C-alpha positions in Angstrom: 7.5 -40.9 -3.3 9.3 -37.5 -4.4 8.9 -34.8 -1.6 6.7 -32.0 -3.4 7.6 -28.4 -2.7 5.1 -26.3 -1.6 4.5 -23.1 -4.1 4.0 -19.7 -2.7 1.2 -18.0 -4.4 1.4 -14.4 -4.5 -2.0 -12.4 -4.1 -2.4 -8.6 -5.1 -3.8 -6.3 -2.2 -5.4 -2.8 -1.9 -5.0 -0.9 1.0 -6.5 2.3 0.8 -5.7 4.9 3.7 -8.1 7.9 4.3 -6.5 11.0 5.8 -7.8 12.5 9.2 -9.2 15.9 8.2 -7.0 18.7 8.5 -3.8 16.9 9.2 -1.6 18.1 6.7 0.9 19.2 8.7 1.2 15.4 10.0 1.6 14.4 6.4 4.3 16.6 5.5 6.1 16.1 8.6 6.3 11.9 8.0 6.7 12.3 4.2 10.6 11.6 3.7 10.0 8.7 6.3 7.2 7.1 4.5 8.8 7.7 1.3 12.2 5.5 2.6 9.6 2.9 3.9 8.1 2.4 0.9 11.2 2.3 -1.4 12.2 -0.9 0.7 8.9 -2.9 -0.9 9.5 -1.3 -4.2 9.7 -5.3 -5.6 6.1 -5.9 -4.2 4.5 -2.8 -4.8 2.6 -2.8 -8.2 1.3 0.5 -8.0 0.8 3.3 -5.3 -0.1 7.0 -5.0 -1.9 9.5 -3.1 -5.1 10.5 -3.2 -6.3 14.1 -3.8 -8.9 16.8 -3.9 -10.5 17.7 -6.8 -7.9 20.4 -7.5 -5.1 18.2 -7.0 -3.2 20.4 -4.5 -3.8 18.0 -1.1 -3.1 15.0 -0.3 -6.0 13.1 1.4 -4.6 9.6 1.6 -2.8 6.9 -0.5 -3.6 3.9 -2.0 -1.2 0.8 -2.8 -1.5 -2.6 -4.6 0.8 -4.8 -3.3 1.8 -8.4 -3.8 2.0 -10.6 -0.4 1.7 -14.2 0.7 -1.5 -13.3 3.1 -3.2 -10.8 4.4 -1.1 -10.7 7.9 2.0 -9.8 5.5 -0.1 -7.0 4.4 -1.4 -5.8 7.7 2.2 -5.5 8.9 3.3 -3.6 6.0 0.1 -1.3 6.8 0.9 -0.7 10.1 4.6 -0.4 10.0 4.1 3.1 7.6 5.1 5.8 9.1 1.9 7.7 8.3 0.0 5.1 10.0 2.3 5.0 13.0 2.4 8.9 13.2 -1.6 8.5 13.7 -2.7 10.4 10.1 -5.3 7.9 8.9 -8.6 8.2 9.8 -9.4 4.7 7.9 -7.3 2.1 6.6 -9.0 -0.3 4.3 -7.4 -4.1 3.3 -9.0 -6.3 0.7 -7.5 -8.9 -1.3 -7.3 -7.4 -5.0 -7.5 -9.1 -8.7 -6.7 -7.1 -11.7 -9.2 -8.1 -14.2 -9.3 -5.1 -16.5 -6.0 -3.6 -18.0 -3.6 -5.8 -16.6 0.1 -4.9 -18.2 1.5 -7.7 -19.9 3.9 -9.9 -17.6 7.6 -8.5 -17.8 10.3 -10.7 -19.5 
């Protein structure tokens, strides 16, 4: 009987981080390290960006949709984020996510 190779299934996960109030100084101090960190995951991050105040002048957190094989992999990604390590976030939410509306076409 031929051996079956296990197919790896990538799942999308949503990560939402909410900053602690009044800690924009901590965000700014760690921004270069955080940008370098997420650059290393460019091929896994489907989209990402900061959440902002209503007038758009200040970040209040960030969000990612990232491809991963498991919750544990995403948790490790979130915990290794320089912002997380610096103690910037008040809340971090991680959930499996399904893109059901306006999904872009697959790249050729």
